[in-house]
N, C-alpha and C positions, 0 to 999 in steps of 0.2 A: 727432148724438153720443148715446151712450150707455153706462151703466155694464156694467163685466165684472171678474172677476177673472182678472189674466193673471198666467201664471207665466213669468220669464224667467229666461236662463240667461246669465253672465258669461263672459269669456275663459276664467277658471282653472276653468269648469265649476261653479260655485256656482250654485243656483235661488234664487228669491227669488218671492213672491208677493206682488199689492197689486191693489186695486182701482184701476181705470184707466177713462177715458172713450178708447172706441174709437168708429169711425166705420163703417156699413153696408158700406163698399167693401173695409173689411178682413175680412171674413167669407169664409170658405171656399165653393168652389162650391159650386150643390146646385139642388134646384127648387124647393125650397120655402123660404119663410121663416117664421120663427115668432116672434112677441111671445111671449117666454117670461115665466110668470108664478113656477113653482115648479121647483125643482129640491132635491136630497135628498144626503148626505154617505154613500158607501158605502167599503168597505174600498180601492176601487182608488182612490179621489178622494184618500184620504191621502195612498197611495203617489205620486200626480201632484204633489200640493203640497207632499210632504216635501222633504228635504234628496236633492240628485240627480236627482228627478224622476221615481224609477220607472218607470212604462209609460210615459211621455210621448215621442210619436214626432218632435216638431217644437217649435221655439220662434220666435216667442212662443207662448205655447198658454193655451186658456182651457179647464180642465177641468170635471167636471161629466158623470157617464158618463148621466144621463136629464133629462128636463126633459118637463114639461107645459104647453100655453099655448094661443094660437089663431094659425090663420093669419094671414099678415099679407098674402103675396104667392105667387102660384103657378103654375108653366109647366106642370103636369101636371093633367089635367082630374079626377083622383080627390079633388082637395083644392081649394076655394074659399076666399076669405079671409073670415074669419069662423068656420071650421069648428075646432071645439076637438079639440086632439090631444095624443098622447104619443108618447114613443119613449124606448126601453130599449135597449141593445145597440148593435152595428154599431161597435166601439171608437170612438165619439163620447166625447170627454172623452180618449182616448188619442191615437190618428191624426188624430182630427177634431176641431175646436172643438166644445166641448160647452155643458152647459147654465149654467154660472155665467156669464151675460151676460143681459142684457134683450132680445138678439135671438139668432136662430141660423138658418143655412141649412145645407138638408140633402138628400138626398136623400129623394124621395117613398117609395120602396120602404122607408125605414126607420120611415116614422110607423105608428101605428095610430090609426084616430077614438078618442076619449073616449067610452067606452060609457055609454049612458042609465044614470042615476042616480050617477055618478062626476062632479065638478065636479075643475078642476087641482089645487089644494090635496091633495084627497084619494087622488087619483093619486100623488102626489108621496109621500103619507105611506104609499101603497103602494109607488113606488119600484122601481126593480132589485130590490133584496133582497124584497119583497112579490111579483113577478113570478117570482121564483125559485123562491119559495117556493110560488107554484099550483102551478107547473111540475112541484116535487118531489112535492105531494098527487094531483095528476092523475096521474104516471106511479107511484105508490103504487096508484092506484085501478085503474089498466090492469091490474097485476098481480097485485090483490087483497089488501087488508090482513086480516092474520088478526085472530083474536080477541084479547082483551088489549091492554094498554097499548101506544100507539104513542110510541116516543121520539125527543124532539127535542134535538140537541146543539146545543151553544152558544145555548140557548134565550132567552138575554136580548137577543142580537144581533137586527139588522135582519131576515135571513131568519127565522132561530129565533123572533122574536117572530109574527111573520105567519104560520106555520107552526101554531104551537100555537093561534094566535086560529083559523084555519081548521078544523085537525082537530076542537077541542072544539065547533064550531059545527054540524059534520056530526055531531057523537053519538059520538067517540072519544073513547076515555080517554086522557089526554097526559100523559106523564112527560117533564119539563122538566130538563134536566142543564144544571148553571151552576158554576162556580168561584166565583160571588160570592154567597154567605149571602144578603146583603141586598137579594138582587133574589127571593126567594121569593114576596114579596106581590104582586109585580108580575105574577109568572108565574100566580099565583093567580088575578090579574085577569083576566088572558086567558082565562082555562079550564081550565090545568093542573091534574091533581088530583093527582098526585103530582112532588115537588121529590128530583132525585138529585142530590149533590155529584159534583162532577169525578172525586174521588178514588176515588169507590165504581166508576166505571169503569174509570178508567185503574191503580187500585193493585189487583185483584182476582187471585186466582192467575192465571197468565198461561197457561191454558190452550189449544189452538187450538178447542177447544169448551167450553162451559160450559152452563149451565141454559138451557131455552128459554124466554126471558123475554118478548122483545117480538115484538109483531107485524107490526110495520113500524116504520121510522127515517127523518127527515130528519137529515142531517148536515151539520152547518154548519161544522165543523171539519178533518176528515182526520185524517190522519199516525197517530199513535198510538192516539189516539182511535177512528177509522175501524176500525183492525185490530180493538181489541178488543170493539167492537159486534158486528162478523160473528161472532164464537161465541158472541153471546149471542141470536141471532135465533131466532124457531121455525121450525122444517120449512117450507119454501116461501116465507118471506118475506122481503121487498126491503128494501133500504136504496137510498135516493135520496141521492147524495152531490154535495154541493154546492161545501165550503168547504177552502179551502186553509192556514187559519191556522195549523194543525197541522204543516203539511208536507206538500210531494207524493210524500213516499216512503209505501209500505206495507208496513210490517212482517208483512203476515200469511202463512199457509199456503193452500194450496188446500182444506183440507178442509173448511171453511163450505161449500163450494161442491159438493163432490163426495158429503161425508156427509150435508149436510143442506139442499140443495139451496136456499140464501141465493141471493137474486138482487141484484145490485150492479148500480144505475140510475144512471149520469154524467147530470148536470143540466148544461148549459150554455146559459146565456139570452142568450149575445151574437149567434148568428145562427139565430134561431128562424125557421122559415118564417112567412110572414106568415098562414096560416090559425092555426096553434099560438099566435101572439102575441095574435091577436084572440078565440080561444077561453079562454087563459087570462084575459085581461081581463076577460070578460065573466062569466067565474065567480067572477071577484074581486068585480065588481059584486055578483052574485047572493050569494056566500056568504062574504063577509068583513064581519063586522059592524062597522058604521061607529063603535059606542060604543065598542067593543075596540080599533079603529083610533085614537081620539083617546086613547085612554090610552096609546098608544105614542109618542105626537108630542113632540117638543120644537123649538119656533122658532129659525130663526136667521135673519142677514141674509148680504149677501156679505161684510162686515167681519169677520165671525166664522170665515168660513172656515179660514183660516191655522193657528189654534189647534186647531179641531174637527179638521184633519186630523191633527194632532200625536194628539189625543186618541183618533180611532178606531183608530190604528194601536196604541196602548197597551191596547186594550181596553177603553177607559174610556167607551165612549159607549152609552147602554141604549137599545131601540127604536128609533124612526125620528126622524131629523132632517129636519126639513122645511126648506126655502131658500128665503125669501120676496125674487126677486130684486128687487125694485122697492121695498123695504123702506128 
């Protein structure tokens, strides 16, 4: 028996989450059984834990869209007991039981070996949010980052925090957008050289094109914020869009794309090919400064998760929450 945060739904459709003992034979089918050490709290986890269950496909359910730990058993030759592994994506924690348990069983194709230089805790300090941030930076690099500041929206959140730290470490001037003035010192500690109030983006004169300000952008918000940013990009600059917190709509025109050659790059962290996942994790181990990573981290346990799930949906979580599932 081992501990897990299990979400259940009653006959009236009401969901509840509690730490419960479960057995290994209750785990879903898979090639590899992992002794989970750490997981994280992401926006999707908040939706899965919260009222109504959000993205959950089946009940009872173990949320947690990522985890890192040690292989305990494997029927796949690529992984042996004792191997350190990390998992992000593949609807784990939504359609398939995830990381909020002391054991997980998944398909071998979903895993990536933990890169040299990262331990399980550090990997989950990065987590899906940091993995997505690195995919975004790689996409901007592939299309060419222009001179001048790179904008990061939702900069105090999980994706934004890691993107800020990576871009600054790579030598870029970073402008962090936040709606919480109290996070300014935190963003500066990650390497941001400019703090931009959310209102400065959203409440400027709403023309399809404005001044050519930003040499690139990682947008972790979407919606109106993304639409406004598109009209402020330099000629030929790129926006890596990863977030839906501001909504799935895009109230923009084609003018930034036609007249300024702006590139809109959609970043999906869920079903990345193995080569991309491995390259991103190797880049994380190389280009994310560990001292900056520690500054983002707040620790949590399984019993903390129901409250943290509510907090992240309210935008009240700063940086990266690392869940020690064995604490």
